[in-house]
C-alpha positions in Angstrom: 0.1 0.1 0.1 1.0 3.4 -1.3 2.0 5.8 2.0 -0.1 9.0 1.8 0.7 12.2 3.1 0.3 15.9 2.2 3.4 18.3 2.5 2.4 21.7 3.1 4.4 25.3 3.1 3.6 28.2 5.3 3.8 31.6 4.0 7.4 32.2 5.1 9.4 33.3 2.2 13.2 33.8 3.5 15.6 32.8 5.9 18.7 34.6 6.4 21.3 32.8 7.8 24.6 34.2 9.5 23.9 37.3 8.4 24.1 40.4 11.0 20.7 41.1 12.4 21.1 44.9 11.7 21.9 44.6 7.9 19.0 41.6 7.2 16.7 43.7 8.7 17.3 46.5 6.6 17.7 44.6 3.9 14.5 43.0 4.1 12.9 46.1 4.7 13.9 47.6 1.3 12.9 44.2 -0.2 9.4 44.7 1.0 9.3 48.5 0.4 8.0 48.8 3.8 8.1 52.6 5.3 6.3 52.0 8.6 8.1 49.3 11.0 6.9 48.7 14.5 9.7 47.1 16.7 9.1 44.7 19.3 10.9 43.5 22.0 11.3 43.0 25.7 12.9 45.1 28.6 15.9 42.7 29.0 16.8 43.1 25.2 16.4 46.8 25.7 18.9 47.3 28.0 21.2 45.6 25.7 21.5 48.2 23.3 24.1 46.6 20.5 21.3 44.3 19.0 18.3 46.8 19.3 20.0 50.0 18.5 22.0 48.7 15.6 18.7 47.1 14.0 17.2 51.1 14.7 19.5 52.7 13.5 20.2 50.3 10.4 16.2 51.1 9.9 16.8 55.0 10.1 13.3 56.6 9.3 11.4 53.3 8.5 11.2 52.6 12.5 8.4 54.6 13.6 8.0 52.9 17.0 8.9 50.7 19.6 6.9 48.3 22.3 10.1 46.7 24.3 7.9 45.9 27.0 6.9 42.5 26.3 6.3 39.8 28.8 6.7 36.1 29.2 3.7 34.1 28.4 2.7 36.3 25.8 -0.4 37.6 27.9 -3.7 38.9 26.3 -3.2 42.5 27.4 0.3 42.3 25.4 -1.3 41.3 22.5 -3.9 44.1 22.1 -1.6 46.5 23.1 0.7 45.4 20.3 -2.3 45.4 17.7 -3.3 49.1 19.1 0.4 50.2 18.8 0.5 49.1 15.0 -3.1 51.1 14.3 -1.6 54.4 15.7 1.7 54.1 14.4 -0.1 52.8 10.5 2.6 50.2 10.5 2.9 48.4 7.5 5.5 45.8 9.0 6.0 44.3 12.6 9.7 43.4 13.7 9.5 40.9 16.8 13.0 40.8 18.1 13.1 38.1 21.0 12.4 34.7 22.1 9.1 32.4 21.8 6.4 34.7 24.2 7.5 37.9 21.9 6.9 36.5 18.9 4.0 34.6 19.8 2.7 38.0 21.0 3.5 39.3 17.8 1.9 36.4 16.0 -1.3 36.5 17.5 -1.4 40.3 17.2 -1.4 40.0 13.6 -5.0 37.9 14.1 -6.2 40.6 16.1 -5.3 43.4 13.3 -6.5 41.0 10.4 -10.1 40.6 12.2 -9.9 44.3 14.0 -10.2 42.6 17.6 -9.7 45.1 20.2 -10.7 43.5 23.4 -10.3 39.9 25.5 -13.4 38.9 24.5 -13.1 38.8 21.2 -9.6 37.2 21.4 -11.3 34.5 23.2 -13.1 33.5 19.8 -10.2 32.4 18.1 -10.3 29.3 16.4 -8.0 26.8 18.6 -4.9 25.6 16.4 -5.4 22.5 14.9 -2.0 21.5 13.0 -3.4 19.2 10.7 -6.5 20.4 10.0 -6.1 23.5 7.3 -10.1 23.8 7.0 -10.3 25.4 9.9 -8.4 28.4 9.9 -10.1 32.0 9.0 -11.2 32.0 5.4 -9.9 35.6 5.2 -6.3 34.8 5.1 -5.3 37.3 2.8 -7.1 40.3 4.4 -3.9 42.1 6.2 -1.4 44.2 4.8 0.6 43.6 8.0 3.2 41.2 8.2 6.0 40.1 10.4 9.7 39.9 10.2 11.6 37.8 13.3 15.0 38.2 14.9 14.9 35.0 17.3 17.0 35.0 20.4 16.8 31.8 21.5 15.6 28.5 20.0 11.9 28.5 20.6 11.2 27.6 16.9 8.3 29.8 17.3 9.5 31.8 14.0 9.1 28.8 11.9 5.2 28.1 12.1 2.0 29.8 11.7 0.3 28.8 15.2 1.4 30.6 18.3 -0.5 30.6 21.7 -1.3 33.6 24.4 -2.4 33.7 27.8 -5.8 35.1 28.9 -4.8 36.2 32.3 -8.4 36.4 34.0 -9.2 33.0 33.6 -6.0 32.2 33.6 -5.8 30.0 30.8 -3.8 29.8 27.7 -5.0 29.5 24.1 -3.0 28.1 20.9 -4.5 29.3 17.8 -3.4 29.4 13.8 -3.7 31.4 10.8 -1.9 31.2 7.9 -0.4 35.1 7.8 0.9 34.1 11.6 3.9 32.8 10.2 6.7 35.4 9.4 7.3 36.7 6.2 11.1 36.3 6.8 13.3 35.1 9.6 16.9 36.3 10.5 19.1 33.5 12.2 21.8 35.7 13.3 23.7 34.3 16.0 25.0 37.2 17.5 21.7 38.0 18.5 21.5 35.1 21.0 24.7 35.8 22.9 22.6 37.7 25.5 20.6 34.9 26.1 20.9 33.7 29.7 22.0 29.8 29.7 19.2 28.2 31.4 16.8 29.7 29.1 19.1 29.1 25.7 20.0 25.8 26.6 16.2 25.1 27.7 15.0 26.2 24.5 17.6 24.1 23.0 16.2 21.1 24.5 12.8 22.0 23.4 14.1 22.0 19.9 15.1 18.6 20.7 12.0 17.3 22.0 10.4 18.8 18.4 12.6 16.7 16.5 12.9 13.6 18.7 9.2 13.2 19.1 8.9 13.4 15.2 11.4 11.1 14.4 10.2 8.7 17.0 6.3 8.8 15.7 4.9 6.1 13.9 3.4 8.6 11.8 6.4 9.8 10.4 7.4 9.6 6.5 10.8 10.4 4.4 10.7 14.0 4.5 9.8 14.2 8.4 12.3 11.4 9.3 15.3 13.0 7.4 14.5 16.8 8.8 14.2 15.7 12.5 17.1 13.0 12.4 19.5 16.2 10.8 18.1 18.4 13.5 18.5 16.1 16.2 22.4 15.6 14.8 23.1 19.5 14.3 21.7 20.1 17.6 23.4 17.6 20.0 27.1 18.7 18.5 25.8 22.4 18.9 24.5 22.7 22.1 27.7 20.8 23.5 30.2 23.1 21.7 28.2 25.9 22.9 28.6 24.6 26.3 32.2 24.7 26.1 32.4 28.1 24.3 29.5 29.9 24.8 31.1 32.5 22.4 31.4 30.0 19.3 29.1 31.8 16.8 29.8 28.5 14.2 27.8 26.4 16.6 25.4 28.8 17.5 24.0 29.1 13.9 24.2 25.0 13.8 21.7 25.2 16.9 19.7 27.9 15.1 19.5 25.6 11.9 18.7 22.4 13.8 15.7 24.6 15.2 14.5 25.0 11.9 14.7 21.6 10.8 13.5 20.4 14.1 9.7 21.2 13.1 10.2 21.1 9.6 8.3 18.1 9.8 5.2 19.6 11.0 5.0 20.8 7.5 4.2 16.8 6.2 1.8 16.5 8.7 4.1 14.5 11.2 2.7 14.9 14.9 4.3 15.1 18.3 3.7 12.8 21.1 3.2 12.9 24.8 5.9 15.1 25.7 4.7 18.0 24.0 1.3 18.4 26.2 2.5 16.9 29.2 5.5 19.4 29.5 3.5 22.2 28.4 0.6 22.0 31.0 3.3 20.9 33.4 5.0 24.3 32.9 1.7 26.0 33.3 0.5 24.4 36.6 4.0 24.5 38.1 5.6 27.5 36.6 8.4 25.3 35.2 9.8 26.6 32.4 8.8 25.1 28.7 12.2 24.4 28.1 13.3 22.7 31.2 10.1 20.6 31.4 11.4 18.9 27.8 14.8 17.8 29.7 12.2 16.8 32.6 9.7 14.7 31.0 11.2 13.7 27.3 13.1 10.5 28.5 10.3 9.3 30.6 8.2 9.5 27.5 10.6 7.3 25.3 10.9 5.0 28.1 6.8 4.7 28.4 7.0 4.3 24.4 9.9 1.8 23.9 7.8 -1.1 24.0 5.9 0.4 20.7 8.3 1.9 18.6 12.0 0.3 19.5 13.1 1.0 16.0 12.2 4.4 15.7 14.2 5.3 19.2 17.0 3.4 17.9 17.3 6.4 15.1 16.7 8.9 17.6 19.7 7.5 19.9 21.9 7.4 16.5 20.9 10.9 15.5 22.2 11.7 18.8 25.5 9.8 18.5 25.1 7.2 20.5 23.5 4.3 18.3 24.2 1.9 20.9 22.5 3.6 23.7 18.6 4.3 24.7 17.1 7.6 23.5 16.1 8.6 26.8 19.0 8.0 28.3 21.0 9.8 25.6 18.3 12.6 25.9 18.9 13.1 29.6 22.4 12.9 29.4 22.6 15.6 27.2 20.4 17.7 29.6 22.7 16.8 32.3 25.7 18.0 30.4 24.0 21.5 29.7 23.6 22.0 33.3 20.0 21.7 33.3 17.2 20.0 35.9 16.7 16.5 34.9 13.9 15.0 37.5 10.8 16.7 38.6 11.6 16.7 42.1 15.0 18.8 41.5 12.6 21.8 40.4 10.2 21.6 43.1 7.7 19.9 41.7 5.5 17.8 43.8 3.3 14.6 43.0 0.3 16.5 44.6 -0.2 17.8 41.0 -0.1 15.0 39.1 -3.8 14.5 39.1 -4.4 17.6 37.9 -1.7 17.7 35.1 -3.1 14.3 33.9 -6.6 15.9 33.6 -6.0 18.5 31.9 -3.8 16.7 29.4 -5.5 13.7 28.5 -7.6 15.5 25.6 -4.5 17.0 23.8 -3.7 16.0 20.5 -0.7 14.8 21.6 -2.4 12.3 23.4 -4.1 10.9 20.4 -0.5 10.6 18.3 1.8 9.3 21.3 3.6 6.0 19.7 2.2 4.2 22.8 -1.6 4.6 23.4 -2.7 6.9 26.6 -6.1 5.4 27.4 -6.2 6.9 30.8 -5.1 9.5 33.2 -3.2 6.8 35.1 -1.0 6.4 32.1 0.4 10.1 31.9 0.4 9.4 36.1 2.8 6.8 35.3 4.7 9.2 33.2 5.3 11.7 35.8 5.9 9.2 38.2 8.9 8.1 36.0 10.1 11.8 35.7 9.9 12.4 39.4 
């Protein structure tokens, strides 16, 4: 029987590899012919004048405003503030410089602009993000004249897809949404732009990229495109992250890590899903406050061990891509986590077993559970994974 899958591309048009951010952003602005750019970032980066200052200088009169106060977890207030600032500035391009939260805030703000949203109540009506089901995207996909360019400063991979999440602070609840035009028009991968990221954040997001690739390579729903990109992502990330740990100024290794991050999510365009590590890690992070990057190293090895009876050949490919073909994939991931100086057990970050039932209740209906290689049939199965990770 012939394999069947759909290869789908988002509206990302260009990726600049290894070019200084200021130079690449100015070139992209000239190429697009935009004249009114709104710069988005956070307070930590605003204190580092070299990166943002260089970009502003290179853009000159094209930069008509900035909002460098965006917070972690993409709160809805920030989303609405960006949309309002873009309207007031009559912006024809958003430029996001930062990690996953800054990028997600900008992406959801684009949807607010497309749909004319000005309130939290309106944001709450957004269609949940469905990774594969493109039919659920809003029909007015070509309505917004404003696009996004991104300079990532971490390895979150938020810049490479059409989905994003934001936090409803009043609920509190996290929403995941998707729209074709949420994908940036261009991404600038300047390794020097990552130098100011704290090591815990940088390596944590690096392990999140490892998670993206490992779960897709371990998936029983893999295909040639997804397998090839995930395997190369793991090889690049494993080597690069270890090199950066030894020498944080190694720009060549940082560019390899950025390239690996891009490849880690490429399988998404071929419909290759993630498994249980993603939803468990995300919900654990939301409930416990453990950074999402940390949650990968804490949960992924246990998910791999749980899945081992169902996908041994797939897991051997993960281990081989990580440079240890004779070792268990779970052990290889745990060893890399430890070498990067990240926590490896839930108890090491103050997570208590008392929250396991709530994590399980919240995670059981997530899409990653339905596509996990070994069926997860109950909340007790999720608790068993958490117990292994504790």
